[in-house]
C-alpha positions in Angstrom: -171.3 -170.3 50.2 -174.4 -169.1 48.2 -174.3 -172.0 45.8 -174.4 -174.7 48.4 -177.8 -174.1 50.0 -181.4 -173.8 49.1 -182.6 -170.1 48.9 -186.3 -170.9 49.4 -187.5 -168.8 52.3 -186.8 -170.4 55.7 -185.4 -173.6 54.1 -181.6 -173.4 53.8 -181.0 -177.1 53.3 -177.6 -178.2 51.9 -176.8 -180.8 49.4 -173.8 -182.1 51.4 -175.6 -182.5 54.7 -179.3 -182.9 53.8 -178.9 -184.9 50.6 -181.3 -182.7 48.6 -181.0 -182.0 44.9 -180.5 -178.3 44.1 -181.8 -176.6 41.0 -180.4 -173.4 39.5 -182.5 -170.3 38.9 -183.5 -170.0 35.2 -181.6 -166.8 34.5 -182.0 -167.2 30.7 -185.9 -167.2 31.0 -186.7 -163.8 32.6 -190.4 -164.7 33.0 -189.8 -168.0 34.9 -187.0 -166.3 36.8 -189.4 -163.6 38.1 -191.9 -166.3 39.1 -189.1 -168.4 40.8 -188.1 -165.3 42.9 -191.7 -164.5 43.9 -192.7 -168.1 44.7 -189.5 -168.6 46.8 -190.7 -165.9 49.2 -187.1 -164.6 49.6 -187.1 -160.8 49.2 -183.3 -160.7 49.2 -183.3 -162.2 45.7 -185.3 -159.2 44.2 -182.4 -156.9 43.8 -179.7 -159.4 42.8 -178.1 -159.3 39.4 -178.3 -162.1 37.0 -174.7 -163.1 37.5 -175.4 -163.6 41.2 -178.8 -165.3 40.7 -177.0 -167.9 38.5 -175.3 -169.0 41.7 -178.6 -169.4 43.7 -180.6 -172.6 43.9 -183.9 -174.1 45.2 -184.1 -177.7 46.4 -186.4 -180.2 44.8 -188.7 -180.3 47.9 -190.4 -177.1 46.8 -191.6 -178.4 43.4 -194.6 -180.5 42.6 -194.3 -184.0 41.2 -195.5 -182.9 37.8 -192.6 -180.5 37.5 -190.0 -183.4 37.2 -189.1 -185.3 34.2 -189.3 -188.7 35.9 -190.1 -190.3 39.3 -186.5 -190.0 40.5 -186.9 -186.2 40.8 -183.5 -185.5 39.5 -184.2 -183.1 36.7 -186.9 -180.4 36.2 -189.0 -179.7 33.2 -188.2 -176.5 31.4 -191.6 -175.0 32.5 -191.2 -176.0 36.2 -192.0 -173.3 38.8 -191.6 -173.6 42.6 -194.6 -174.0 44.8 -195.4 -170.5 46.2 -194.3 -169.8 49.7 -197.3 -169.5 52.1 -196.8 -166.6 54.5 -197.6 -167.4 58.0 -199.3 -164.0 58.4 -201.7 -164.7 55.6 -205.4 -164.5 56.7 -206.3 -168.0 55.6 -205.2 -171.2 53.9 -207.3 -170.2 50.9 -204.7 -167.6 49.9 -202.0 -170.3 49.6 -204.3 -172.3 47.3 -205.0 -169.2 45.3 -201.3 -168.5 44.9 -200.6 -172.1 43.7 -203.4 -171.7 41.1 -202.1 -168.3 40.0 -198.6 -169.9 39.6 -200.0 -172.5 37.3 -201.6 -170.1 34.9 -199.1 -167.2 35.2 -197.8 -167.7 31.7 -201.3 -167.3 30.2 -202.4 -164.3 32.3 -199.3 -162.1 32.2 -198.6 -160.5 28.8 -195.0 -160.4 27.7 -194.9 -156.6 27.4 -196.2 -156.1 31.0 -193.2 -158.0 32.4 -190.4 -155.8 31.2 -187.0 -156.5 32.8 -184.2 -153.9 33.0 -181.5 -155.6 31.1 -178.9 -152.9 31.5 -178.6 -153.5 35.3 -179.7 -157.2 35.0 -182.0 -156.7 38.0 -185.6 -157.6 38.3 -187.9 -154.6 38.4 -191.5 -154.3 37.3 -192.4 -151.2 35.3 -195.6 -149.3 35.6 -197.4 -147.3 38.4 -200.5 -149.2 39.4 -203.1 -147.4 41.5 -203.1 -149.4 44.7 -205.7 -147.1 46.3 -208.9 -146.8 44.2 -210.4 -143.4 43.5 -213.8 -142.8 45.3 -215.2 -141.3 42.2 -214.8 -144.4 40.1 -215.6 -148.1 40.6 -212.8 -150.5 41.5 -211.6 -152.2 38.4 -210.5 -155.8 38.5 -206.7 -156.4 39.2 -204.5 -156.4 36.1 -201.7 -158.9 35.9 -199.2 -156.1 36.7 -201.1 -155.1 39.8 -201.5 -158.7 40.9 -197.7 -159.2 40.4 -196.9 -156.1 42.5 -199.4 -157.3 45.1 -197.6 -160.7 45.4 -194.3 -159.0 45.7 -195.6 -156.8 48.5 -196.9 -159.9 50.3 -193.5 -161.6 50.3 -192.3 -162.2 53.9 -189.8 -159.8 55.4 -186.4 -161.2 56.3 -187.1 -160.3 60.0 -190.4 -162.0 59.9 -189.5 -165.1 62.0 -188.4 -163.0 65.0 -191.5 -160.8 64.9 -193.8 -163.8 64.5 -192.1 -165.6 67.4 -192.2 -162.8 69.9 -195.7 -161.7 69.0 -197.1 -164.9 70.3 -195.0 -165.3 73.4 -195.8 -164.1 76.9 -193.5 -161.8 78.8 -192.1 -164.7 80.8 -191.5 -166.8 77.7 -189.7 -163.9 76.1 -187.2 -163.9 79.0 -186.6 -167.6 78.6 -186.1 -167.2 74.8 -183.9 -164.2 75.3 -181.8 -166.1 77.8 -181.7 -169.1 75.5 -180.5 -167.0 72.6 -177.9 -165.4 74.8 -176.7 -168.8 76.0 -176.5 -170.0 72.4 -174.4 -166.9 71.5 -172.1 -167.6 74.4 -171.8 -171.2 73.3 -170.9 -170.1 69.8 -168.3 -167.7 71.1 -166.8 -170.5 73.3 -166.7 -172.8 70.3 -164.8 -170.2 68.3 -162.4 -169.7 71.2 -161.9 -173.5 71.6 -161.2 -173.7 67.9 -158.6 -171.0 68.1 -156.9 -172.6 71.2 -156.7 -175.9 69.3 -154.9 -174.2 66.4 -152.6 -172.5 68.9 -151.8 -175.8 70.7 -151.3 -177.6 67.3 -148.8 -174.9 66.2 -147.0 -175.0 69.6 -146.7 -178.7 69.4 -145.2 -178.5 65.9 -142.8 -175.8 67.1 -141.7 -177.8 70.2 -141.0 -181.1 68.4 -137.5 -182.5 68.8 -136.7 -182.1 65.1 -137.8 -178.4 65.2 -135.7 -177.7 68.3 -132.6 -179.4 66.8 -133.1 -177.6 63.6 -133.2 -174.2 65.2 -130.5 -174.7 67.8 -127.0 -173.8 66.9 -124.7 -176.6 68.1 -121.0 -175.9 68.6 -120.1 -179.0 66.5 -121.5 -182.0 64.7 -120.3 -184.3 67.5 -122.2 -182.3 70.2 -125.4 -182.5 68.1 -124.8 -186.3 67.6 -124.4 -186.8 71.4 -127.6 -184.8 72.1 -129.6 -186.8 69.6 -128.3 -190.0 71.2 -129.8 -189.0 74.6 -133.3 -188.5 73.0 -133.3 -191.6 70.8 -136.1 -194.2 71.0 -135.5 -197.5 72.7 -134.4 -200.3 70.4 -133.8 -197.9 67.5 -130.8 -198.7 65.3 -127.7 -196.6 65.7 -127.1 -194.2 62.9 -123.8 -194.0 61.1 -122.9 -190.7 62.8 -123.6 -192.2 66.2 -121.5 -195.2 65.4 -118.6 -193.1 64.3 -118.8 -190.8 67.4 -119.0 -193.8 69.8 -116.0 -195.5 68.2 -114.0 -192.3 68.3 -114.9 -191.7 72.0 -114.2 -195.3 73.0 -110.7 -195.2 71.3 -110.0 -191.8 73.0 -110.4 -193.2 76.5 -112.1 -196.5 77.4 -112.1 -195.4 81.0 -113.9 -192.2 80.3 -116.3 -194.1 78.0 -117.2 -196.5 80.9 -117.6 -193.5 83.3 -120.1 -191.8 81.0 -122.1 -195.0 80.7 -122.1 -195.4 84.5 -123.7 -192.0 85.0 -126.5 -193.0 82.6 -125.3 -191.2 79.4 -126.8 -193.2 76.6 -124.0 -194.8 74.6 -123.5 -198.2 72.9 -122.0 -200.8 75.1 -118.3 -201.6 74.7 -119.2 -205.1 73.4 -121.3 -203.5 70.7 -118.3 -201.3 69.6 -116.0 -204.3 69.6 -118.6 -206.2 67.5 -118.6 -203.3 65.0 -114.8 -203.4 64.8 -114.4 -207.2 65.0 -116.8 -207.9 62.2 -114.5 -206.3 59.6 -113.9 -208.6 56.7 -112.1 -207.5 53.6 -110.3 -208.8 50.6 -106.5 -208.9 50.2 -105.2 -205.4 49.9 -105.3 -202.2 52.0 -108.4 -201.9 54.2 -110.0 -198.5 53.7 -112.4 -199.1 56.6 -109.5 -199.7 59.0 -107.8 -196.6 57.8 -111.0 -194.7 58.4 -111.3 -196.1 61.9 -107.7 -195.1 62.5 -108.5 -191.5 61.3 -111.5 -191.3 63.7 -109.5 -192.6 66.6 -106.7 -189.9 66.3 -108.7 -187.0 64.8 -108.2 -185.0 68.0 -105.0 -186.8 69.3 -101.8 -184.9 70.0 -98.8 -185.1 67.6 -96.9 -187.7 69.5 -99.8 -190.1 69.6 -100.0 -189.9 65.8 -96.4 -190.9 65.4 -96.2 -194.5 64.3 -94.1 -197.2 62.6 -95.1 -199.4 59.7 -94.1 -203.0 60.3 -94.4 -205.7 57.6 -93.5 -209.3 57.5 -94.0 -212.3 55.3 -94.9 -215.9 56.3 -95.5 -219.2 54.5 -99.1 -220.6 54.4 -100.6 -223.8 53.1 -102.0 -224.1 49.6 -105.8 -224.1 49.9 -108.8 -222.8 48.1 -111.9 -221.9 50.0 -115.2 -220.2 49.2 -116.0 -217.2 51.3 -119.8 -216.6 51.7 -119.3 -213.2 53.3 -117.2 -211.9 50.4 -118.6 -214.1 47.7 -115.2 -215.0 46.3 -112.9 -218.0 46.2 -109.9 -217.4 48.5 -106.4 -218.9 48.2 -105.3 -217.4 44.9 -102.4 -214.9 44.5 -103.9 -211.5 45.2 -102.0 -208.2 45.6 -105.1 -206.0 46.0 -105.1 -203.1 43.7 -102.0 -204.5 41.9 -104.0 -207.5 40.6 -105.1 -211.1 41.2 -103.7 -214.2 39.5 -105.1 -217.7 39.0 -102.2 -219.4 40.8 -102.5 -220.6 44.4 -100.7 -218.5 47.0 -98.3 -220.0 49.5 -97.1 -216.7 51.2 -98.9 -214.0 53.0 -97.5 -210.5 53.5 -99.0 -208.5 56.4 -98.7 -204.7 57.1 -99.3 -203.4 60.7 -99.2 -199.9 62.1 -97.9 -199.4 65.7 -97.7 -196.3 67.9 -94.2 -195.0 68.7 -95.2 -193.2 71.9 -98.4 -195.0 72.8 -99.3 -198.7 73.1 -101.6 -199.3 70.1 -101.4 -201.3 66.9 -103.7 -202.2 64.1 -103.3 -204.3 60.9 -104.2 -202.3 57.8 -103.7 -204.8 54.9 -102.5 -208.2 53.8 -101.4 -209.6 50.4 -101.2 -213.2 49.1 -98.4 -214.2 46.7 -96.8 -217.2 45.1 -93.2 -217.7 46.3 -93.1 -214.2 48.0 -93.8 -210.7 46.9 -91.2 -209.3 44.4 -89.0 -206.4 45.5 -90.5 -203.9 42.9 -94.0 -204.9 44.0 -93.0 -204.4 47.7 -91.7 -200.9 46.9 -95.1 -199.9 45.4 -96.9 -201.4 48.4 -94.7 -199.5 50.9 -95.2 -196.2 49.1 -99.0 -196.6 48.8 -99.5 -197.6 52.4 -97.4 -194.7 53.8 -99.1 -192.2 51.5 -102.6 -193.4 52.7 -101.4 -193.1 56.4 -100.3 -189.5 55.7 -103.7 -188.8 54.1 -105.5 -190.2 57.2 -103.7 -187.7 59.4 -101.1 -190.1 60.8 -97.4 -189.5 61.1 -95.4 -192.6 59.9 -91.8 -192.2 60.9 -90.2 -195.5 60.3 -90.6 -198.9 58.5 -89.4 -202.1 60.1 -88.9 -205.5 58.5 -86.6 -208.5 58.7 -83.5 -209.0 56.5 -85.1 -211.0 53.8 -83.6 -210.7 50.4 -86.8 -209.0 48.9 -86.8 -206.5 51.8 -83.2 -205.6 51.4 -83.6 -205.1 47.6 -86.7 -203.0 48.2 -84.8 -200.7 50.6 -82.1 -200.3 48.0 -84.6 -199.3 45.3 -86.0 -196.7 47.7 -82.6 -195.2 48.0 -81.8 -196.3 51.5 -78.1 -196.5 52.4 -76.0 -196.6 55.6 -75.4 -192.8 55.2 -79.0 -192.0 54.3 -81.2 -194.6 56.1 -84.5 -193.0 54.9 -86.5 -192.2 51.9 -88.9 -189.2 51.2 -92.7 -189.4 51.0 -94.8 -186.2 50.8 -91.6 -184.2 51.6 -91.3 -186.2 54.9 -88.5 -188.5 55.9 -89.4 -192.1 56.6 -86.5 -194.1 58.2 -85.9 -197.8 57.5 -84.4 -200.2 59.9 -84.3 -204.0 60.2 -86.1 -205.8 62.9 -83.9 -205.6 66.1 -84.5 -209.2 67.3 -83.3 -210.4 63.8 -80.2 -208.1 64.0 -79.2 -209.7 67.4 -79.9 -213.2 66.0 -77.7 -212.6 63.0 -74.9 -211.2 65.1 -75.1 -214.3 67.3 -74.9 -216.6 64.3 -71.9 -214.8 62.9 -70.1 -214.9 66.3 -70.7 -218.7 66.6 -68.9 -219.3 63.3 -66.2 -216.7 63.6 -64.9 -213.4 65.0 -66.0 -209.9 63.8 -63.3 -207.3 63.1 -64.3 -203.6 63.4 -61.7 -200.9 63.2 -58.9 -203.4 63.8 -60.7 -204.5 67.0 -61.7 -208.2 67.3 -65.0 -209.2 68.7 -65.2 -212.9 69.7 -68.0 -215.0 71.1 -65.7 -215.9 73.9 -66.1 -212.4 75.2 -69.9 -213.0 75.6 -69.2 -216.3 77.5 -66.7 -214.6 79.8 -69.2 -211.8 80.5 -71.9 -214.2 81.3 -69.7 -216.2 83.7 -68.7 -213.0 85.5 -72.4 -212.1 86.0 -73.3 -215.6 87.1 -70.6 -215.6 89.8 -71.6 -212.1 90.9 -75.2 -213.2 91.4 -74.2 -216.2 93.5 -72.0 -214.0 95.6 -74.9 -211.7 96.3 -77.0 -214.6 97.6 
């Protein structure tokens, strides 16, 4: 840029690289401005406008010590003028000394009216038509200040001077060497430009070919396919993301055998022990586990209808009275706690557990537990059953039946749900959910009743002796076979 270098002829030093102090042309002082231009030896400055000259500088190396305000050479005096440039084509060194002396007394020798500046165009032009060739009929008059100024301008070096000066003093052989050198330097500059362009191209290509850019532009068929592709390009020892964990758990639940096969052919997936660790570390407060419901939803998201059909099994058992602080949950356990239905400050001695089991496939998972004092009341049990079945429907499951023992609270809850012998079901989300008692308990109660008496159904008597006789017949038949 013009403002970053010295415009003294054949200098070109920069403030950033050469550490010089640059001084601006005095555009407000037309007399000094004219002398700055002439002394700089740079003819390219003659026809510049003031607005452009204001962005031109001369470094401090072209000023005498007396032109500075102090020894640090940081600021010039208002009367400072650059040392005149000594043209290499000048006949002798005396001319340079003469120019320096003329520069010192220029303000006294040149009248103000003889240095007229065209202010309309803001360019530097000296008016007047001095007679450069003296007439033979009259004696040569001494040079006027205007003539001397024009003479100094005419003696300013040409912009092409360095090349003419260089080749005028070289032999023909040296000219060939210099020409070849200049040609080589030009080729080197061209190669540097080409290398710079290639570097930019490589940088752009690298940016385009990054993994993130490829994944951003590629249209994956689903989010799971994108997750699996990202897992194959993951860095070693990097933590598994939430999407990768969810995909791995879903794939492992779908088919453990297929999961092991994929790992055997070097598909990058978490180990089965890692997945079991993720599942096994589930710790939650009494109530319904939303995390387990979410895992259940992931497992059966693409499962057929029959695999989603399930039963809700619940049972209550007695526990010891004990209070214990849980560091993981930061809570004191052992009090009565019904989850969203509230927590009381009495110690619990019963635990009610809900489990979901597949009707057509061998799977089961507990989804919640509740602590109570003297058992969960029937009206509370009704609300828990409705809430759990509703959440299972929302998770995409198909609960078809509830199973429990014949406890008094369970029987009362079934009655409040409207379950009868003629309508052994209740409605949730316009779906029938059937209710039965636990089959082993039914057989046990039948046995107990037969031990104490007979059962009469439609005038037909059923006695425990019939069971004994049947057993004896079977026993004799087996011995006969052997």
